[in-house]
Structures are given as structure tokens and as C-alpha cells.
C-alpha positions as CSV (number, residue, x, y, z in Angstrom):
1,M,16.6,12.4,14.7
2,I,17.5,9.6,17.1
3,V,15.0,6.8,17.8
4,K,15.4,5.2,21.0
5,K,12.6,2.6,20.9
6,V,9.9,1.5,18.6
7,I,6.7,1.5,20.4
8,S,4.5,0.0,17.6
9,E,4.7,-0.7,14.0
10,E,1.8,-0.9,11.3
11,W,1.7,-1.6,7.6
12,L,0.1,1.3,5.7
13,T,-1.0,1.6,2.1
14,V,0.3,4.7,0.2
15,S,-3.4,5.9,0.2
16,E,-3.5,5.8,4.0
17,A,-0.2,7.5,4.2
18,K,-1.5,10.3,2.0
19,E,-4.6,10.6,4.2
20,M,-2.3,11.0,7.3
21,L,0.0,13.5,5.5
22,D,-2.8,15.6,4.2
23,R,-4.0,15.8,8.0
24,V,-0.4,16.9,9.0
25,K,-0.2,19.5,6.2
26,E,-3.7,20.9,7.3
27,E,-2.5,21.2,11.0
28,R,0.7,22.9,9.8
29,S,-1.0,25.5,7.6
30,G,0.8,28.7,7.5
31,E,4.0,27.1,8.7
32,E,6.9,26.2,6.5
33,L,7.0,22.5,5.8
34,G,10.3,20.7,6.1
35,Y,12.2,19.3,3.2
36,E,11.4,15.6,4.0
37,L,7.8,16.4,4.7
38,K,7.4,18.1,1.3
39,K,9.1,15.2,-0.5
40,A,6.8,12.7,1.3
41,I,3.6,14.5,0.5
42,R,4.7,14.8,-3.2
43,H,5.4,11.0,-3.4
44,V,2.1,10.1,-1.8
45,D,0.1,12.6,-4.1
46,T,1.9,11.0,-7.2
47,F,1.4,7.3,-6.2
48,A,-1.9,7.1,-4.4
49,K,-4.4,5.5,-6.7
50,M,-7.5,5.1,-4.6
51,D,-8.8,6.4,-1.3
52,A,-7.6,5.0,2.0
53,G,-10.7,3.0,3.0
54,K,-10.8,1.2,-0.4
55,S,-7.1,0.3,-0.3
56,R,-7.3,-1.1,3.2
57,D,-10.4,-3.0,2.3
58,L,-8.5,-4.6,-0.7
59,A,-5.6,-5.3,1.5
60,N,-7.9,-7.0,4.2
61,D,-9.6,-8.9,1.4
62,L,-6.4,-10.1,-0.1
63,L,-5.3,-11.3,3.5
64,N,-8.0,-13.9,3.2
65,L,-6.3,-15.6,0.5
66,E,-3.6,-18.4,0.9
67,K,-0.1,-17.5,0.5
68,M,-0.7,-14.0,1.4
69,K,1.5,-12.0,3.7
70,P,0.4,-8.7,5.0
71,E,3.4,-6.9,3.4
72,I,2.4,-8.4,0.0
73,A,-1.3,-7.4,0.4
74,I,-0.2,-3.8,1.0
75,R,2.1,-3.9,-2.0
76,I,-0.7,-5.2,-4.2
77,A,-3.2,-2.6,-2.8
78,D,-0.6,0.1,-3.7
79,I,0.3,-1.1,-7.2
80,L,-3.0,-2.4,-8.3
81,P,-1.6,-4.9,-10.7
82,K,-3.6,-5.8,-13.8
83,T,-1.6,-8.8,-15.3
84,R,-0.3,-12.0,-14.0
85,D,3.2,-10.9,-14.8
86,E,2.9,-7.9,-12.6
87,L,1.7,-10.1,-9.8
88,R,4.5,-12.7,-10.4
89,S,7.1,-9.7,-10.1
90,I,5.6,-8.8,-6.7
91,Y,6.0,-12.5,-5.6
92,A,9.5,-12.8,-7.2
93,K,11.3,-13.1,-3.7
94,E,9.0,-15.6,-2.2
95,R,9.9,-19.2,-2.1
96,F,6.7,-20.6,-3.4
97,V,5.2,-20.7,-6.8
98,L,1.6,-19.3,-7.4
99,T,-0.8,-21.2,-9.7
100,A,-2.7,-19.6,-12.4
101,E,-5.9,-19.9,-10.2
102,D,-4.2,-18.2,-7.3
103,L,-3.2,-15.3,-9.7
104,D,-6.6,-14.9,-11.1
105,Q,-8.2,-14.8,-7.6
106,M,-5.8,-12.0,-6.7
107,L,-6.6,-10.0,-10.0
108,D,-10.2,-10.4,-9.6
109,R,-10.2,-9.0,-6.2
110,V,-8.1,-6.1,-7.5
111,A,-10.5,-5.5,-10.3
112,D,-13.5,-5.6,-8.1
113,S,-12.0,-3.0,-5.9
114,I,-11.2,-0.4,-8.5
């Protein structure tokens, strides 16, 4: 497949991708699904931890915090970390350090969404 031009780009949680792929699977019922599509469906079925609406709400809620980028909010909504160490590993490549208070705020919001 050759892509000539990207028209738009949007960050999706794994749960949102699962919802979209489930729709594609329903639309193509009776047809043979391609290898890549089957692998993608298997992946999102394995790793989606909540429904699409809840995961998007969590990501949007996390975006209200300081030191939060959209891609990190999406990653947190996908992984649903339970400890400070798990959160620190998500922020490992960032150039700033999170305080214990920042980490606790994020963990509280994740716990409230589950």
C-alpha cells in the first residue's frame, strides 16, 4: 500500500481501535479477513481493558493535568497503571521529573475510571 498524503491524524486508545475494528469485522462478515486485519483484531481483543467511551473520558481527564501530553494520556488510558513505578516508566523518556503528588493525582484518576 502506498500512501501519498496524510489527510488527518488522531490519537486513539486501544479500546477505541477495538471498537472500530469490530465494526469493520461486522461489515466484512462472510468475507475472508486479511492477515494484517486478523492480527490487529487479535491484538486489540487481547489488550483492550475497558470500553471506548471510558478510555476516551480517562484520556481527556488526564489532559487537564500539568505535564500531560496527548500521547502520554492515551498510553496511560491503555495501560491503566496501578503504581508510581509503572507511571514513571511511561514518563521515562520525558525531560521532566514528576513529583509524588503528580503521580498520585494520575493514579487517582485511573483508579476512579476503573
